[in-house]
N, C-alpha and C positions, 0 to 999 in steps of 0.2 A: 482469414481472423480480421475484423475491422472494429474499429469504435467512432464512439460519436464522444464530443467536446462541448460542455457543457460550464459557461462562463459563470464563476463565482465574484471574483471583483477584477474588471477590467481595469489597466492591462496587466495583473498582479498574479491571477489564479485561477484557473477551469477543476472540472471534475472530470474524469474519463471512464468512460461506460463502455460495457461489451468485451471488456477483457476479462481474462480469469489469468491470473498471474499466477497458476498452480501448472501451467502449461506453459513451452517454450514459446514465445511470441515471436519469432521468426525475424528475419533482416528489414522486410517491406515494412513490417509494424514498429521497428525499432526504428528507423528512420524517419516514418511519418512523425512517433513520440518525440524524437530529435527535435525535430523542425516545429511543434509543438510546446516544447521545452523552452523554445527561442523567440516564443511570444507570452506564454504562459509562463514566468520562471518557479512557479509553485503547482504544481500537479497533484490533486487528489484523487487517488484509487479506492471507491467505497466499496466495502463488503467484501475485500479480500481479507482471506485468512490462509496468509502462507507461514511457514516459516522460516528459520534463519537463513537456512541454505536456498529455499526459492529465491528467496530476498536477494542473496549475492547473485543468483542467476541469472535475474532480471538485472539487477545493475550494471554486469560486465557483459551485458547489450549494447552498452555506452563507453565501453572503455575500463583498461585495467580498475579494479578494487585496490586503494590504497588499504593500509593497516593503518588504525587509527594510533597518535601518536601519544596524544593526551586523555586522561581520565579523570573526572572529576569526582571519583570514588577510589578507594583502594580495591589493592589490586584483589583480594577475598571478595569484594562485593560487585565486582563485575558480572553482571546479568547478561550480556552478551558476549558472543567471539570478538576480535579484536579487528576485523575486519567490519563490524560495524560499530560506528559510534554511538555510544548512550549518551544521548542530553534528555535527562528526566529527572522528576520528585519523584520518583515509585523507586522504592526500596528493593533489594534481590528478592523480597520475600511476598 
């Protein structure tokens, strides 16, 4: 599995094409993405329809995922599980 990089706003951001984040990416792709993050700190993965578990599995390719320690919402209003930071102006519903 390989991917292409489309610059959005050099040197800040790029779009990543050719990956399906619903599938494991493997060590080689993870290393290439890690190198890409060093060049473009913001990566956009368009048209990815993944659930929280797949997001966490993808994230774990780059190290342990930490539990969020701060929320901007009350506990009963959290939309996501604690290992995913919810920074949004979208309500729970």
